C-alpha positions as CSV (number, residue, x, y, z in Angstrom):
1,X,-16.9,-29.6,33.3
2,X,-15.4,-26.7,35.3
3,X,-12.9,-28.7,37.4
4,X,-11.3,-32.1,37.3
5,X,-12.9,-35.0,39.2
6,X,-10.3,-34.9,42.0
7,X,-10.8,-31.1,42.4
8,X,-14.6,-31.6,42.6
9,X,-14.1,-34.4,45.1
10,X,-11.8,-32.3,47.3
11,X,-14.1,-29.3,47.1
12,X,-17.0,-31.5,48.1
13,X,-15.0,-32.9,51.0
14,X,-14.1,-29.3,52.1
15,X,-17.7,-28.3,52.2
16,X,-18.7,-31.5,54.0
17,X,-16.0,-30.8,56.7
18,X,-17.0,-27.1,56.9
19,X,-20.7,-28.1,57.3
20,X,-20.2,-30.2,60.4
21,X,-20.7,-27.2,62.6
22,X,-24.1,-26.9,64.5
23,X,-25.6,-24.1,62.3
24,X,-24.9,-26.0,59.1
25,X,-25.1,-29.7,59.9
26,X,-28.2,-31.6,59.1
27,X,-28.5,-32.8,62.7
28,X,-28.1,-29.3,64.1
29,X,-25.3,-30.5,66.3
30,X,-21.5,-30.6,66.1
31,X,-20.9,-33.5,63.8
32,X,-17.2,-33.6,64.6
33,X,-17.7,-34.0,68.4
34,X,-15.8,-37.3,68.7
35,X,-13.2,-39.5,66.9
36,X,-16.0,-41.9,65.7
37,X,-17.7,-39.1,63.8
38,X,-14.4,-38.0,62.2
39,X,-13.7,-41.6,61.2
40,X,-17.2,-41.9,59.6
41,X,-16.7,-38.7,57.7
42,X,-13.3,-39.8,56.4
43,X,-14.8,-43.2,55.4
44,X,-17.7,-41.6,53.6
45,X,-15.4,-39.5,51.5
46,X,-12.8,-42.3,51.1
47,X,-10.1,-40.0,52.5
48,X,-6.9,-42.1,52.5
49,X,-3.7,-42.0,54.5
50,X,-2.6,-42.0,58.1
51,X,-5.2,-41.7,60.8
52,X,-4.3,-41.5,64.5
53,X,-7.8,-41.5,65.9
54,X,-6.9,-39.6,69.0
55,X,-8.1,-36.4,70.7
56,X,-5.2,-34.4,69.4
57,X,-6.0,-35.3,65.8
58,X,-9.7,-34.5,66.3
59,X,-8.8,-31.1,67.7
60,X,-6.5,-30.4,64.8
61,X,-9.2,-31.4,62.3
62,X,-11.7,-29.1,64.1
63,X,-9.2,-26.3,63.6
64,X,-9.0,-27.2,59.9
65,X,-12.8,-27.0,59.8
66,X,-12.7,-23.4,61.2
67,X,-9.9,-22.4,58.8
68,X,-11.9,-23.8,55.8
69,X,-15.0,-21.9,56.9
70,X,-12.8,-18.7,57.2
71,X,-11.4,-18.9,53.7
72,X,-14.6,-20.1,52.0
73,X,-15.9,-16.7,50.8
74,X,-12.6,-14.7,50.5
75,X,-12.1,-12.8,47.4
76,X,-9.7,-14.2,44.8
77,X,-6.6,-12.3,45.9
78,X,-7.1,-13.0,49.6
79,X,-7.9,-16.7,48.9
80,X,-4.7,-17.0,46.8
81,X,-2.7,-15.6,49.7
82,X,-4.2,-18.1,52.2
83,X,-3.6,-21.0,49.8
84,X,0.0,-20.0,49.5
85,X,0.3,-19.8,53.3
86,X,-1.2,-23.3,53.7
87,X,1.2,-24.7,51.1
88,X,4.2,-23.0,52.6
89,X,3.4,-24.2,56.1
90,X,3.2,-27.8,54.9
91,X,6.3,-27.5,52.7
92,X,4.0,-29.0,50.0
93,X,5.6,-30.5,46.9
94,X,3.0,-31.6,44.4
95,X,3.4,-35.0,42.8
96,X,1.3,-37.4,40.8
97,X,0.1,-40.5,42.6
98,X,-2.2,-43.4,41.9
99,X,-3.6,-45.5,44.8
100,X,-6.7,-47.5,45.8
101,X,-9.2,-47.2,43.0
102,X,-8.1,-43.7,42.0
103,X,-6.2,-42.9,38.8
104,X,-3.4,-40.4,38.6
105,X,-4.1,-37.3,40.8
106,X,-2.1,-34.8,42.8
107,X,-0.9,-35.1,46.4
108,X,1.4,-32.5,47.8
109,X,2.3,-34.1,51.1
110,X,3.0,-37.6,52.2
111,X,0.1,-40.0,53.0
112,X,1.9,-40.4,56.4
113,X,1.7,-36.7,57.2
114,X,-0.8,-35.8,60.0
115,X,-4.4,-35.9,58.9
116,X,-5.1,-32.2,59.5
117,X,-2.1,-31.2,57.4
118,X,-3.2,-33.5,54.5
119,X,-6.7,-32.1,54.7
120,X,-5.5,-28.5,54.5
121,X,-3.1,-29.2,51.7
122,X,-5.7,-31.1,49.7
123,X,-8.1,-28.2,50.1
124,X,-5.4,-25.7,49.1
125,X,-4.6,-27.8,45.9
126,X,-8.2,-27.8,45.0
127,X,-8.5,-24.1,45.6
128,X,-5.5,-23.5,43.3
129,X,-7.7,-24.8,40.5
130,X,-10.6,-22.6,41.6
131,X,-8.4,-19.5,41.7
132,X,-6.7,-20.3,38.3
133,X,-10.1,-20.9,36.7
134,X,-11.4,-17.6,38.2
135,X,-14.3,-19.4,39.7
136,X,-14.1,-18.3,43.3
137,X,-17.7,-17.4,43.1
138,X,-18.5,-21.1,42.9
139,X,-17.7,-21.3,46.7
140,X,-20.9,-20.1,48.2
141,X,-22.8,-19.8,51.5
142,X,-26.3,-21.0,51.8
143,X,-28.9,-18.2,51.4
144,X,-31.3,-19.8,53.9
145,X,-31.8,-17.3,56.7
146,X,-31.3,-20.0,59.4
147,X,-28.4,-21.9,57.9
148,X,-24.6,-21.3,57.9
149,X,-23.8,-24.0,55.4
150,X,-21.4,-23.7,52.6
151,X,-21.3,-25.5,49.2
152,X,-19.6,-25.7,45.9
153,X,-21.9,-24.5,43.1
154,X,-21.2,-26.8,40.2
155,X,-24.4,-25.9,38.3
156,X,-24.0,-24.9,34.7
157,X,-25.1,-21.3,35.2
158,X,-23.7,-20.8,38.8
159,X,-27.2,-20.2,40.1
160,X,-27.4,-22.5,43.1
161,X,-28.6,-20.6,46.2
162,X,-28.9,-23.2,48.9
163,X,-26.6,-25.8,50.4
164,X,-29.3,-28.6,50.2
165,X,-32.7,-29.4,48.9
166,X,-33.9,-29.2,52.5
167,X,-32.9,-25.6,52.8
168,X,-34.3,-24.7,49.4
169,X,-37.6,-26.4,50.2
170,X,-37.8,-24.7,53.6
171,X,-37.2,-21.3,52.1
172,X,-39.7,-21.9,49.3
173,X,-42.3,-23.0,51.8
174,X,-41.7,-19.8,53.8
175,X,-42.0,-17.6,50.7
176,X,-45.2,-19.3,49.7
177,X,-46.8,-18.9,53.1
178,X,-45.8,-15.2,53.2
179,X,-47.4,-14.7,49.7
180,X,-50.6,-16.4,50.7
181,X,-51.0,-15.1,54.2
182,X,-54.1,-13.0,54.9
């Protein structure tokens, strides 16, 4: 195991949020276009805490999505700087909490803090583990030529190349057709 379960979950959630943009989403559309889509994503990932469900919150979360995409493939030093900026902006103070069906894990801001702030801080806390483990290369971009998706490579040998089976199959089919073309 490279990371703890809560870090893996937070990294997966980060990738899911980042991949709601049209070039990375499965539907090919913006999957954070309205509050209902945001609520569905939060429910799917069991993201707890305050939810306002208004247009301001949606706009703030869309800004978080852009920020996550921007830091995804930074080198270790630049990523560490950005993590520190996020934690500083939120005045984050890590503490152990246990809630719902989850055992002890870390939160660094209150569950009553705005959703966008909680999302960023949770991402930053997960990225702390990535940086400390010197595993920044596990944060990857899909190699499919028509996809802008991102993913966390949790494979044993860090060899994952595509964000989904769909992208991998599509690229394998293209490569096969290119090899067998007359």
